[in-house]
C-alpha positions as CSV (number, residue, x, y, z in Angstrom):
1,X,44.0,59.0,33.6
2,X,42.5,55.7,34.8
3,X,42.0,52.7,32.5
4,X,39.4,53.4,29.8
5,X,39.2,52.4,26.1
6,X,42.8,51.2,26.4
7,X,43.8,49.5,29.6
8,X,47.6,49.0,29.1
9,X,50.1,50.8,26.9
10,X,53.8,50.2,26.1
11,X,55.7,51.8,23.3
12,X,58.9,51.2,21.3
13,X,61.0,54.2,20.5
14,X,62.4,54.3,17.0
15,X,65.2,56.2,15.2
16,X,62.8,56.6,12.3
17,X,59.3,55.5,11.3
18,X,58.9,51.9,10.1
19,X,56.4,50.7,7.5
20,X,53.1,49.2,8.6
21,X,53.9,46.2,6.5
22,X,57.0,45.5,8.6
23,X,55.0,45.9,11.8
24,X,52.2,43.6,10.6
25,X,54.8,40.9,9.7
26,X,56.2,40.9,13.2
27,X,52.7,41.1,14.9
28,X,51.2,38.3,12.8
29,X,54.1,36.0,13.7
30,X,53.6,36.3,17.5
31,X,52.5,33.0,19.0
32,X,49.1,33.2,20.7
33,X,48.1,36.5,19.0
34,X,45.4,36.1,16.4
35,X,45.4,38.6,13.6
36,X,42.4,40.9,13.4
37,X,43.4,43.0,10.4
38,X,44.6,46.6,10.0
39,X,43.1,49.9,11.1
40,X,43.4,53.2,9.2
41,X,44.8,56.2,11.0
42,X,42.4,58.4,12.9
43,X,41.9,62.0,11.8
44,X,43.7,62.7,15.1
45,X,46.8,60.5,14.9
46,X,47.4,60.9,18.6
47,X,44.3,58.8,19.1
48,X,45.4,56.3,16.5
49,X,47.9,56.0,13.7
50,X,47.9,53.4,11.0
51,X,47.8,50.2,12.9
52,X,47.6,46.4,13.2
53,X,45.1,44.6,15.4
54,X,45.4,41.2,17.1
55,X,43.5,39.2,19.7
56,X,45.3,37.9,22.8
57,X,42.1,36.8,24.6
58,X,39.6,35.7,21.9
59,X,36.8,34.7,24.2
60,X,36.6,38.0,25.9
61,X,37.5,40.4,23.1
62,X,40.9,41.1,24.5
63,X,42.7,43.0,21.7
64,X,46.1,44.6,21.1
65,X,46.5,47.5,18.7
66,X,49.9,48.4,17.5
67,X,50.1,51.8,15.6
68,X,52.9,53.8,14.1
69,X,53.4,57.4,14.9
70,X,55.8,59.6,12.9
71,X,56.7,61.9,15.7
72,X,58.7,61.8,18.9
73,X,56.9,60.8,22.1
74,X,54.8,63.8,23.3
75,X,56.1,64.3,26.8
76,X,53.9,67.3,27.3
77,X,50.1,67.4,27.2
78,X,50.0,70.2,24.7
79,X,48.1,73.5,24.8
80,X,44.4,72.9,25.1
81,X,43.7,75.8,22.7
82,X,46.5,75.4,20.1
83,X,47.2,71.7,20.4
84,X,43.7,70.3,20.9
85,X,44.4,66.9,19.3
86,X,47.3,66.1,21.6
87,X,45.6,67.5,24.7
88,X,42.6,65.4,24.0
89,X,44.6,62.3,23.5
90,X,46.4,62.8,26.8
91,X,43.1,63.5,28.6
92,X,41.5,60.4,27.2
93,X,44.4,58.2,28.2
94,X,45.6,57.3,24.8
95,X,49.2,57.8,25.8
96,X,48.8,55.2,28.6
97,X,46.6,54.9,31.6
98,X,48.2,56.6,34.6
99,X,50.8,58.2,32.3
100,X,51.7,61.7,33.4
101,X,53.3,64.5,31.5
102,X,57.1,64.7,31.8
103,X,57.4,61.0,32.3
104,X,60.0,60.4,29.6
105,X,62.2,63.1,31.0
106,X,61.9,61.7,34.5
107,X,62.6,58.2,33.3
108,X,65.7,59.3,31.4
109,X,67.1,60.7,34.6
110,X,66.2,57.6,36.6
111,X,67.5,54.7,34.5
112,X,69.2,51.9,36.5
113,X,69.0,48.6,34.6
114,X,69.8,50.1,31.2
115,X,72.2,53.0,31.5
116,X,72.5,53.3,27.7
117,X,68.9,54.5,27.6
118,X,70.0,58.0,28.7
119,X,71.9,58.3,25.4
120,X,69.4,56.3,23.2
121,X,66.1,58.0,24.3
122,X,66.9,61.5,22.9
123,X,67.7,59.9,19.5
124,X,64.2,58.6,18.8
125,X,62.1,60.4,16.2
126,X,59.1,58.1,16.0
127,X,57.5,55.3,18.1
128,X,55.2,52.3,18.0
129,X,52.4,52.3,20.5
130,X,51.2,48.9,21.8
131,X,47.8,49.2,23.5
132,X,45.3,46.7,24.8
133,X,41.5,47.0,24.9
134,X,38.4,45.0,25.8
135,X,35.9,47.3,24.1
136,X,37.0,47.9,20.5
137,X,34.1,46.7,18.3
138,X,32.3,45.3,21.3
139,X,29.3,47.7,21.5
140,X,28.2,50.4,23.9
141,X,27.4,47.9,26.7
142,X,31.0,46.5,26.9
143,X,32.8,46.9,30.2
144,X,36.2,48.5,30.3
145,X,37.5,45.3,31.8
146,X,35.8,41.9,31.7
147,X,34.9,39.7,34.6
148,X,37.9,37.8,35.9
149,X,40.2,40.6,34.6
150,X,43.9,39.8,35.1
151,X,46.0,43.0,34.7
152,X,49.2,40.9,35.1
153,X,48.5,38.6,32.2
154,X,47.3,41.6,30.1
155,X,50.5,43.7,30.7
156,X,52.6,40.6,30.0
157,X,50.9,40.2,26.6
158,X,51.4,43.8,25.7
159,X,55.1,43.6,26.8
160,X,55.6,40.4,24.7
161,X,54.4,42.3,21.6
162,X,56.7,45.2,22.3
163,X,59.6,42.8,22.8
164,X,59.0,41.4,19.4
165,X,58.9,44.8,17.8
166,X,62.2,45.7,19.4
167,X,63.7,43.4,16.7
168,X,62.7,45.9,13.9
169,X,65.5,47.9,12.3
170,X,65.9,51.2,14.1
171,X,64.1,50.2,17.3
172,X,65.9,51.7,20.2
173,X,64.1,51.1,23.5
174,X,61.0,49.8,25.2
175,X,59.2,52.7,26.8
176,X,56.5,52.0,29.4
177,X,54.9,55.5,30.0
178,X,52.7,54.4,32.9
179,X,55.7,52.9,34.8
180,X,58.3,55.4,33.5
181,X,60.6,52.6,32.5
182,X,63.1,52.6,29.6
183,X,64.9,49.3,28.6
184,X,66.7,48.1,25.5
185,X,66.2,44.6,24.0
186,X,68.9,43.0,26.1
187,X,67.5,44.4,29.3
188,X,64.0,43.3,28.4
189,X,65.1,39.8,27.5
190,X,67.1,39.4,30.8
191,X,64.2,40.7,32.9
192,X,61.7,38.4,31.3
193,X,64.1,35.4,31.5
194,X,64.7,36.0,35.2
195,X,61.0,36.4,35.9
196,X,60.2,33.1,34.1
197,X,63.0,31.3,35.8
198,X,61.8,32.4,39.3
199,X,58.0,32.2,38.5
200,X,57.9,35.9,39.3
201,X,57.0,39.2,37.7
202,X,59.3,41.5,35.7
203,X,58.7,44.5,37.9
204,X,61.7,46.4,36.5
205,X,59.9,46.5,33.2
206,X,56.5,47.5,34.7
207,X,57.4,50.0,37.4
208,X,60.5,52.1,37.9
209,X,62.2,52.5,41.2
210,X,63.6,56.0,41.7
211,X,65.7,57.8,44.3
212,X,65.7,61.4,45.3
213,X,67.9,63.3,47.7
214,X,65.6,65.4,49.9
215,X,68.1,67.3,52.1
216,X,71.8,67.9,52.6
217,X,71.5,66.0,55.9
218,X,71.1,62.7,54.0
219,X,67.3,62.3,53.9
220,X,66.3,60.2,50.9
221,X,63.1,59.3,49.1
222,X,63.0,56.0,47.2
223,X,59.7,55.2,45.4
224,X,58.1,53.0,42.8
225,X,56.0,54.3,39.9
226,X,53.7,52.2,37.8
227,X,52.2,49.6,40.1
228,X,48.7,51.0,39.3
229,X,48.9,49.1,36.0
230,X,48.7,45.9,38.1
231,X,46.0,47.5,40.3
232,X,48.1,47.7,43.5
233,X,49.5,50.8,45.1
234,X,52.9,52.4,44.6
235,X,55.3,52.6,47.5
236,X,57.7,55.1,48.8
237,X,60.3,55.0,51.6
238,X,61.7,58.0,53.4
239,X,64.9,57.5,55.5
240,X,68.3,58.8,56.3
241,X,71.0,57.3,54.0
242,X,73.6,55.9,56.3
243,X,75.8,52.9,57.0
244,X,72.8,51.2,58.6
245,X,70.3,51.8,55.8
246,X,71.4,51.1,52.3
247,X,69.3,52.3,49.4
248,X,69.9,49.0,47.6
249,X,68.3,47.2,50.5
250,X,65.4,49.6,50.5
251,X,64.8,49.1,46.8
252,X,64.7,45.3,47.4
253,X,62.3,45.8,50.3
254,X,59.9,47.8,48.2
255,X,60.0,45.3,45.4
256,X,59.3,42.5,47.8
257,X,56.3,44.4,49.3
258,X,55.0,45.0,45.8
259,X,55.2,41.3,45.0
260,X,53.4,40.6,48.3
261,X,50.7,43.0,47.2
262,X,50.3,41.1,43.9
263,X,50.0,37.8,45.7
264,X,47.7,38.9,48.5
265,X,45.7,41.9,47.3
266,X,46.0,45.7,47.2
267,X,44.7,46.3,50.7
268,X,46.9,43.8,52.5
269,X,49.1,46.5,54.0
270,X,47.1,48.4,56.6
271,X,47.8,51.9,57.8
272,X,50.2,51.7,60.7
273,X,51.3,48.1,60.0
274,X,54.9,47.2,60.6
275,X,57.4,44.9,58.9
276,X,61.0,43.9,59.3
277,X,62.9,46.0,56.8
278,X,66.3,47.3,55.7
279,X,69.1,47.8,58.2
280,X,67.6,45.2,60.5
281,X,65.0,47.7,61.6
282,X,61.3,47.6,62.0
283,X,59.5,49.8,59.4
284,X,56.0,51.2,59.6
285,X,53.6,51.9,56.7
286,X,51.2,54.9,56.2
287,X,48.7,55.3,53.4
288,X,48.9,58.8,52.0
289,X,46.7,60.4,49.3
290,X,49.6,61.7,47.3
291,X,53.3,60.8,47.1
292,X,56.2,63.2,47.3
293,X,57.3,63.0,43.7
294,X,55.4,63.1,40.4
295,X,53.3,61.6,39.0
296,X,50.5,62.5,41.5
297,X,49.1,59.2,43.0
298,X,48.2,57.6,46.3
299,X,51.1,55.6,47.9
300,X,52.0,53.6,50.9
301,X,54.9,55.4,52.7
302,X,57.4,53.4,54.7
303,X,59.7,54.8,57.5
304,X,61.9,53.1,60.1
305,X,60.0,53.0,63.4
306,X,63.1,53.9,65.5
307,X,64.6,56.2,62.9
308,X,65.0,60.0,63.4
309,X,62.1,62.3,62.8
310,X,62.0,64.0,59.4
311,X,62.7,67.7,59.5
312,X,59.6,69.9,59.7
313,X,57.8,70.2,56.4
314,X,59.9,67.5,54.7
315,X,56.9,65.2,54.1
316,X,54.5,68.0,53.2
317,X,53.6,68.3,49.5
318,X,54.7,71.6,47.8
319,X,52.0,74.1,47.4
């Protein structure tokens, strides 16, 4: 789902539920976040559990709501007839804008900066949800996002709150459902420190980079998932893994293109544009309506200009 009532969402996976008092104590201590009281649980807890509200952008009603859910992360949408509450929450984007069913399972199989997450994620039995909104309590005329909206600053604020909550007893992992990223407190701290030191963006906390083997002949897909949170497109690269093209170089290339997008705008890469890329080769970009791997989304696909042609049907989406 696109951004709606809530425009960013990050969660903290827990071994067991924590008290709302413990959550409030952490939230109220965060510098730059002004307390706005507590909220009772909604009748449908998937829409809102017992929570704490704080303002990160007072002038424009930029709010962050942290709620406690005494259940594992719902990786499936639920049955629209027998699990109406869960299905409705997914449909309305309450599990994260751009989040897609099965994301936690996919993320657990594609963890690179925090290998321990593969063991820790299945241990969680509850979670804290950290969501931002510009419309709570603002009236029917409020816009989903205000003039001058900065998704980068907003996602940073939400991530900072989640980082503080990782210090709670029993907190296991940060979980970004829209970017399909899992990270423990150490990995979160290292990423944020590195980004601050280099005046950059902690992309590894916002958008996962994944690799898929497509054929036995060495064709590989490497993609990003989650850049829509920052309102720029995801990327994918299709190539033959060989001594000339190293997946690590392709990962760095996609990250650099993502940073270029953030600096210059979402439409900066035109269809058919070329760039010097991995393996000392020229790579070409193509805008496609849907990437090769879930979640469904438009992407910019990169391929070596002088590389071999993909086998017939390789770049076709499954029926």
